C-alpha positions in Angstrom: -2.7 16.1 -0.9 -6.1 14.8 -1.7 -7.8 15.9 -4.9 -11.5 15.8 -5.6 -13.0 17.0 -8.9 -16.7 17.6 -8.8 -16.6 18.8 -12.4 -15.1 15.6 -13.6 -16.0 13.2 -10.8 -12.7 11.8 -9.8 -10.7 11.4 -6.5 -7.0 11.2 -6.5 -5.6 9.1 -3.6 -2.0 10.0 -3.0 0.5 7.3 -2.1 4.1 7.8 -1.0 7.3 8.0 -3.0 5.4 7.5 -6.3 5.7 10.9 -8.1 2.4 11.7 -6.5 3.2 15.4 -6.2 3.8 15.7 -10.0 0.5 13.9 -10.7 -1.6 15.9 -8.3 -0.2 19.2 -9.6 -1.1 18.0 -13.2 -4.7 17.2 -12.1 -5.1 20.1 -9.7 -6.5 22.6 -12.3 -9.5 20.3 -12.8 -10.4 20.6 -9.1 -10.5 24.4 -9.0 -12.0 27.4 -10.7 -10.7 28.4 -14.2 -7.4 30.1 -14.1 -6.1 28.3 -11.1 -2.3 27.8 -11.0 -0.9 25.0 -9.0 1.9 25.7 -6.4 4.2 23.4 -4.6 3.0 24.6 -1.2 -0.6 25.4 -0.7 -3.4 25.5 1.9 -6.4 23.4 1.4 -8.8 24.9 -1.1 -12.5 24.0 -1.4 -14.8 25.3 -4.1 -17.8 24.2 -6.1 -15.4 22.7 -8.6 -13.6 20.4 -6.2 -11.2 20.1 -3.3 -7.4 20.6 -3.2 -5.8 19.3 -0.1 -3.0 21.1 1.7 0.5 20.4 0.4 3.8 21.3 2.1 4.9 21.7 5.7 2.8 23.5 8.4 -0.2 24.0 6.1 -2.8 21.9 7.8 -4.4 24.6 10.0 -7.5 22.9 11.4 -8.8 19.5 12.2 -11.0 19.3 9.1 -8.4 20.3 6.6 -7.8 18.1 3.5 -4.2 16.9 3.2 -1.9 14.5 1.4 -1.8 10.7 2.0 -5.2 10.9 3.5 -6.8 7.5 4.2 -9.6 6.5 1.8 -11.9 5.9 4.8 -11.5 9.5 6.0 -12.2 10.8 2.5 -15.4 8.7 2.1 -16.6 9.9 5.6 -16.0 13.5 4.6 -17.5 13.3 1.1 -20.3 10.9 1.9 -20.8 7.4 0.6 -22.9 8.5 -2.4 -20.3 10.9 -3.8 -17.3 8.7 -2.9 -18.9 5.6 -4.6 -19.9 7.5 -7.8 -16.5 9.2 -8.4 -13.6 7.4 -10.0 -10.8 6.7 -7.5 -7.3 6.7 -8.9 -3.8 6.5 -7.6 -0.2 6.0 -8.8 1.9 3.0 -7.8 5.7 2.5 -8.2 7.7 -0.7 -8.4 8.2 -1.5 -4.7 11.9 -2.5 -5.2 12.5 1.0 -6.5 10.2 2.7 -4.0 12.0 1.2 -1.0 15.3 2.4 -2.3 13.9 5.9 -2.6 12.5 5.7 0.9 15.9 4.6 2.2 17.7 7.6 0.6 15.0 10.0 1.8 15.4 8.8 5.4 19.2 9.1 5.2 19.1 12.6 3.7 16.5 13.7 6.3 18.5 12.3 9.2 21.8 13.6 7.9 23.3 10.1 7.8 24.1 10.2 4.1 27.8 10.0 3.4 29.2 12.0 0.5 32.2 9.8 0.0 30.6 6.4 0.6 31.6 3.7 -1.8 29.1 1.8 -3.9 29.5 -1.4 -1.8 29.1 0.6 1.4 25.8 2.1 0.2 24.5 -1.3 -0.8 25.5 -2.8 2.6 23.9 0.2 4.4 20.7 -0.3 2.4 20.5 -4.1 3.2 21.3 -3.5 6.9 18.7 -0.7 7.1 16.1 -2.9 5.4 16.6 -5.7 7.9 16.3 -3.2 10.8 13.1 -1.5 9.6 11.6 -5.0 8.9 12.4 -6.3 12.4 11.3 -3.1 14.0 8.0 -2.9 12.1 8.8 0.4 10.3 8.6 -1.2 6.9 5.2 -2.7 7.7 3.9 0.7 8.9 5.3 2.3 5.7 3.5 -0.2 3.5 0.3 0.1 5.6 0.1 3.8 5.0 -0.4 3.2 1.3 -2.8 0.4 2.0 -4.9 2.7 4.1 -4.8 5.3 1.3 -6.2 2.8 -1.2 -8.4 0.5 0.8 -11.3 0.6 3.2 -12.1 -2.3 5.6 -9.6 -4.6 3.8 -10.9 -3.9 0.3 -9.2 -1.8 -2.4 -11.4 1.0 -3.6 -9.3 1.8 -6.7 -10.9 2.2 -10.1 -7.8 3.3 -11.9 -4.1 2.7 -11.3 -1.3 4.7 -12.9 2.3 3.8 -12.6 5.3 5.9 -12.0 7.3 4.2 -14.7 4.7 5.1 -17.3 3.2 8.2 -15.8 3.2 10.5 -18.8 1.3 7.9 -20.9 -1.0 6.8 -18.0 -1.9 10.4 -17.3 -2.6 11.2 -20.9 -4.7 8.0 -21.2 -6.7 9.0 -18.1 -7.2 12.6 -19.3 -8.3 11.3 -22.7 -10.9 8.9 -21.1 -12.2 11.6 -18.8 -12.2 14.2 -21.6 -9.9 16.5 -19.7 -8.5 19.4 -21.7 -4.9 18.6 -22.2 -4.0 22.3 -22.3 -4.9 22.5 -18.6 -2.6 19.6 -17.6 0.4 20.9 -15.6 2.8 17.9 -15.6 6.2 18.6 -14.1 9.2 16.4 -13.9 8.6 13.8 -11.1 11.0 14.2 -8.2 11.6 10.5 -8.3 13.4 10.9 -11.6 15.9 13.4 -10.2 18.3 11.0 -8.4 21.1 11.2 -10.9 23.6 10.9 -8.1 22.5 7.3 -7.5 24.3 5.4 -10.1 23.6 2.0 -8.5 20.9 0.1 -10.4 17.9 -1.2 -8.6 18.8 -4.9 -8.8 22.3 -4.1 -7.3 20.7 -3.1 -4.0 19.1 -6.5 -3.4 20.1 -9.9 -2.3 17.6 -12.8 -1.8 16.8 -11.8 1.8 16.1 -8.2 1.1 14.2 -9.0 -2.0 11.9 -11.3 0.0 11.3 -8.7 2.7 10.1 -6.1 0.1 7.9 -8.6 -1.7 6.2 -9.7 1.5 5.6 -6.1 2.6 4.2 -4.9 -0.7 2.5 -8.0 -2.1 -0.7 -6.2 -3.1 1.3 -3.6 -5.0 3.2 -6.2 -7.0 -0.1 -7.9 -7.8 -2.3 -4.9 -9.0 0.7 -3.0 -10.5 1.7 -6.2 -12.4 5.3 -5.8 -11.3 7.8 -8.7 -11.4 8.6 -10.3 -8.1 12.3 -10.4 -9.1 14.4 -7.4 -8.3 16.6 -8.3 -11.2 13.8 -7.3 -13.5 13.1 -4.0 -11.9 15.8 -1.8 -13.5 15.3 -3.2 -17.0 11.5 -3.0 -16.7 11.6 0.6 -15.5 13.8 1.8 -18.3 11.7 0.0 -21.0 8.4 1.2 -19.6 9.5 4.8 -19.3 10.9 4.8 -22.9 7.7 3.2 -24.3 5.6 5.7 -22.4 7.5 8.7 -23.7 7.3 7.4 -27.3 3.5 6.8 -26.9 2.9 10.3 -25.7 5.1 11.8 -28.5 3.2 9.8 -31.1 -0.2 11.3 -30.1 
């Protein structure tokens, strides 16, 4: 969904496969009247306090509804330039090497092509084959372009604040602290991206030089502003280290 807080002057721009639902549910109470309880599925809600976009299937019920993964240009057009420019725009990014793996498994699960008894090597081979196919067919470019449209207008990024999936608890706490948001109202749930216990293959294992290059080229801007290593070999170690450091930082506060 899209979130707009008039009370705290921020706009949350939701990217794909980045724990965005967990973050939007955490911030949702600051975009609604006191006592509001976030739900996984909801119609769009507009009040003097802010805007909560529709979340879930079959909940966009008119042409003007607010919804998830909405392009920044559409949000600015709906809010007006003055409001859009004054409010802090934030999003959450994820290491593209990890993000593309998540996308691969999501597509397989959705299509019913996931194999329960597939070996480790078969899964890796299927991933690399799929990545080459979506690259040649343009699907990977379109997937990457959706996030670009969420975060940029006329070729320029509009982001004021970037949070990362790997350090989301600390990044969220830091944002809340800076914006003077009441921590008691934060409603942070476990990100869905952390629930893939069945996938015991590490991020670097999925990649060879060719697949690594494909992902880097498609998500070059994410690697740059997210300060992610361009080497898939660094992805697994960096994710684990960042997540541990994030949890420790939050616990120490």
